[in-house]
Every structure is written in C-alpha cells, then in structure tokens.
N, C-alpha and C positions, 0 to 999 in steps of 0.2 A: 504494500500500500504506500510505502514511503516514496517509491518511484512515481506513483500516480500523483502524489502531492507535489513532488518536484516539477513534474510536467505541468500541473495545474497552476503553479505559481507563475509560469511564463505566459499564460494565456492572456491575450488582449482582444480576441474576437472569438465568439462561439457561434458557429453556424448550425442551425437546426433544420432538419427536414420537417415536413408538416404531417402528411398522412402517415399515421403509425408512430409518430414521435410527439407532436403537439396535439394530435387527436389519437383516438384508439384505432384509427384506420377505417372506420365505418364511413361510407358515403351515402348520404340520404339525398335522393333526387326526386323532386315532386313531379306530378303529372305535367306541370308547365315547364319542366326542364330546369327549374331552379335547384341549385345544389345547396345542401346544408351540411355543416360540420359542427361537432361539439368540441369546444375547447375547455380545458380545466382552468378554473379561475385561480387556483393555487399555483399552477404552473405559470400563469400570467403574472401573478404577483412576484414570483421568483425571477422572471425575466426583467421586470421593472427594477427589482433590487439589484440584480446583476449589472444592469445598465447604470444605475445610480452609483454603483461601486467603481465605475470607470472602465468596465469591460463592455465592449460593443457586442451587439447581438445582430446576427444576419439570418436570413431565411433563404434556403435553396431547395426548391421543390420541382418535381417533374410535371405536376399538374398546374393548371392555371385556373384561379378561382377568385371571384370578386369577394367572397367571404374572407379569404385569407388577406386580401388587400385591406379590407375594413378592420379586421382584428389586429393586424400589425400596425396600422395607423393608430388605433386605439392604444396600443402598447408603446407607441413612440419608436417603433423599429423602422428605420429608413432603408436599410439594405435588404430589399426583398426581390429575389430573383425567382420568377415563376415560369413554368413551361419549359424547363430545361431537363429533358429526358436523359440527355448525356450531361451528367453533372460536372465532370472534370473540367471542361472548358469554362463553365460558369465559375467554378471555384478559382481557376487561374485568373479570371477577370477580377474577382473579388480580392484576391491576393495582391494583384497589381494595383488596384484602386487604393487599397489600404497601405501598401508598402510594407506589409508584415511578412516575416519569414514563416515558413510552415510550422516551425516550433512554437510560434506565438498564436496559432490557430487551433481550436478544437472543433470537431464535427460530431454531431449526434445523429445517428441513423437507425433504421430498423430493418432494411431489406437489402438484397444483393446489389441493387442499383447504386447504393451508397458506398460500396466497397472501394471503387477507384479513388474517391476523395479521402475516405478513411485511411487508406494506405499512404497518404501523403502529408497528413497533419501531425502536429506535435502531440495531440491528445485525441485519440479516436475512441468514441463512446457509443456503445450499443444500448438500446433500451432493453428492459428485462424480458420482453417477449419478442426480441429481434430474431431474425433468421439465424440458425446455428452458425453459419459461416461468418456472420458479423460478430457474433459473440466470440468466436475463435480468434478473429483478427483484431478485435478491439483491445485497447489498453485497459478499459474498464467497462463493466456492464452495470447498469442501475438495478436496484432491487425491484423497483416499481415498473409496470408496463407503460408503453406509450399512451399518452392521453390521460394517464391516471397518476400523475405525480413524478414521472421520470424526469421531466424538464426541471422541476423544482429541485430534485436531487442533484442534478448537474450544476445548477446555479449555486446551490449551497456548498457543494464540494469545492468549486472554484473559489468562492468567496472565503471559505474556511482556509483554504491553502494560501490565499493572498492576505489573510488577516483582516478581512473586512466584514465578516459575517456577524461577529458579536456586536459591533457598532450598529449594524443595520437592524438587528433584533432588539438591541437595547432601547431604541427610540420608541418601541411599543410598550416598554415596561415603565415608562415615565409616568 
C-alpha cells in the first residue's frame, strides 16, 4: 500500500471514465430516445473536495451524452472529453493540454477499453466491479463498485496521500 500512497502523492489530475465508474453502468433510454444516468451524490461531493484540494478532475468517456455535460458542469469539471471510443489519443491530448507527465496523472476505469490509458498513467485504478483484466493491471482497485462510492474512495485516497483530507473533513466538524 505504501507504493500506492507514493504514487498518489504525485497526482495532479485524475481522469474518470463515466459509465461503470461514475455510474453503475446502467443506461436508461426513454421511448423518446432521451438517455438517463444515475450519479452518486457522495461521489460528486468527493470530486468537489478533490478539486478544492488542488487536484484537477477530467472526464474521458466513449459515449456522448448531454446528461454527462450537465452533471460535470454542475460539479465544476471543465475537462470533459466525450465520444472518444479510442481513449488513448484523447488522453494524449489531455496530457499535452495540461503539460503533466504520466506520473502526475491517475485514471479510473472499469472495462477493457480503459486499459490503453491505464497502462500509461502514474496511478491506474480499477473500480471494485471492473473487468478482471483491469483489476490485474491496475495499481489499485477500490472496494466499492462503480457508481456506488468508488469515485469517493479514489478522491479520499489521493487527498489522504497528499495530506489534504483531514482539513477538508475538519470544516464539517466546526
């Protein structure tokens, strides 16, 4: 675990997949074609706390959805790349835009399409119910499944490693 803490200390950007990571992977599509997704509010608060601690959050997803755009805007997440079925070129674009080294970036995924990016970042994280290949190649796997607290675990791990979690939580104890 000490190796994971060392990797987490270096992180300046965490990139999250959406379906299966920030949601449980379910897609609800109405008769009118409208798509619905359920996001975990505790995960959302973790994303806000992580950003407030100075770590940037990005989104990289293969699907394109207005629901994702609205939710990320609500959370203040500006780096949102949607519709990238091949995630590696989009990751390289994000890396170039931020000027960060791979060691300063974490990626959180759940399925095999996430592997190419996970193999290149400083901290590769699989959610608890991720495909077995991701869990095998991840540096760390969350205890909780995607859409059910996994993102919050990631945020708190990084904040704990960087010494910012206690201060973030203390403000609620005042």
